[in-house]
C-alpha positions in Angstrom: -3.9 -55.6 -35.3 -0.8 -54.0 -36.8 -2.4 -50.5 -36.4 -3.1 -51.2 -32.7 0.5 -52.3 -32.1 1.8 -49.2 -33.8 -0.4 -46.9 -31.9 0.4 -48.6 -28.6 4.2 -48.4 -29.3 3.9 -44.7 -30.2 1.9 -43.9 -27.1 4.4 -45.7 -24.8 7.3 -43.8 -26.4 5.5 -40.5 -26.0 4.6 -41.3 -22.4 8.2 -42.2 -21.6 9.4 -38.9 -23.0 6.9 -36.9 -21.0 7.5 -38.6 -17.6 11.0 -37.5 -16.8 10.2 -36.7 -13.2 12.6 -33.7 -13.5 15.8 -35.7 -14.1 16.8 -37.5 -17.3 19.3 -40.3 -17.8 22.2 -37.8 -18.5 22.1 -36.3 -15.0 20.2 -33.2 -16.1 17.4 -31.6 -14.1 14.7 -30.6 -16.6 12.3 -27.9 -15.7 9.5 -26.4 -17.8 8.1 -23.0 -17.0 6.1 -20.6 -19.1 6.8 -22.7 -22.3 10.6 -22.6 -21.7 12.4 -25.9 -21.0 15.7 -25.7 -19.1 18.2 -28.4 -18.5 20.7 -28.0 -15.6 23.4 -30.5 -14.7 22.9 -32.2 -11.3 26.6 -33.0 -10.7 29.9 -31.6 -11.7 31.9 -33.4 -14.4 34.6 -35.7 -12.9 37.4 -34.0 -15.0 36.8 -30.6 -13.3 38.0 -31.8 -9.9 41.7 -31.4 -9.3 43.7 -34.3 -7.9 44.3 -34.3 -4.1 48.0 -33.7 -4.5 48.0 -31.3 -7.4 48.8 -28.2 -5.3 51.6 -30.0 -3.5 53.6 -30.5 -6.7 52.6 -27.4 -8.7 55.3 -25.0 -7.3 58.0 -27.6 -7.9 56.9 -28.2 -11.5 56.8 -24.4 -12.2 60.2 -23.9 -10.7 61.8 -26.7 -12.7 60.2 -25.5 -15.9 61.8 -22.0 -15.7 64.9 -22.3 -13.6 67.8 -20.5 -15.3 65.9 -19.4 -18.4 66.2 -16.0 -20.0 63.8 -13.8 -21.9 65.3 -11.8 -24.7 63.4 -8.9 -26.3 64.7 -7.4 -29.5 63.8 -5.3 -32.5 62.5 -7.2 -35.5 65.6 -6.4 -37.5 67.8 -8.2 -34.9 65.9 -11.5 -34.9 68.3 -13.3 -37.3 71.4 -12.2 -35.3 69.8 -13.4 -32.0 68.8 -16.7 -33.3 72.2 -17.2 -34.8 73.8 -16.6 -31.4 71.4 -19.1 -29.8 72.6 -21.7 -32.4 76.3 -20.9 -32.0 76.3 -21.0 -28.2 74.2 -24.2 -28.1 71.4 -22.6 -26.0 68.0 -24.2 -26.1 65.2 -22.2 -27.7 62.3 -22.6 -25.3 59.7 -20.3 -26.9 59.5 -17.7 -29.7 56.9 -15.0 -28.9 54.6 -14.2 -31.8 53.1 -10.9 -30.7 56.3 -9.3 -29.7 59.9 -9.7 -30.9 61.3 -12.0 -28.3 62.4 -15.5 -27.3 62.9 -17.5 -24.2 66.1 -19.6 -24.0 67.8 -22.0 -21.6 71.6 -21.5 -21.5 73.2 -25.0 -21.9 77.0 -24.6 -21.6 77.5 -21.2 -20.0 76.4 -19.5 -16.8 73.6 -16.9 -16.7 75.7 -13.7 -16.3 78.0 -14.3 -19.3 75.0 -15.4 -21.4 73.2 -12.2 -20.5 76.1 -10.0 -21.5 76.7 -11.8 -24.8 73.1 -11.3 -25.9 73.1 -7.6 -24.8 76.1 -7.0 -27.1 73.9 -7.6 -30.2 72.6 -4.4 -31.9 68.8 -4.3 -31.6 68.5 -6.3 -28.4 66.2 -4.3 -26.1 66.6 -6.3 -23.0 67.7 -9.7 -21.5 66.1 -10.7 -18.2 65.9 -13.8 -16.1 62.5 -15.4 -16.2 60.6 -15.3 -12.9 57.7 -17.2 -11.3 55.3 -15.2 -9.2 52.9 -17.1 -7.0 49.6 -15.4 -6.4 47.5 -16.3 -3.4 47.2 -16.0 0.3 50.4 -15.9 2.3 51.2 -18.9 4.5 50.0 -18.1 8.0 51.6 -20.1 10.7 
């Protein structure tokens, strides 16, 4: 009797595994062709859909994140002097670039133009530029 129950349970499990009708419980369409089994999702994951108002606020967020910031490129030998000036002036260090010798800062107590000229005076500074945001896409047609 135990052997019969074991055989019956094994057969029911094997039958359930074989009769997928093309879609399993994970939302995958399963196809078998020429000995190759392929599983393809039937729906897109929920996290891949952007929220309805994401594009409405994206330009504002980008503008606020970079408004008034500066990018300073310098020779590696000038790094200590540049970082010392950032500290002395009270500017906020936003980012330190790893692949090139450069930083992004936000001036805190001085306007942009005097800040640019003070960093340009350091030996080894190659350039100081205002950061910019470029939007890529279709123009607004009215």
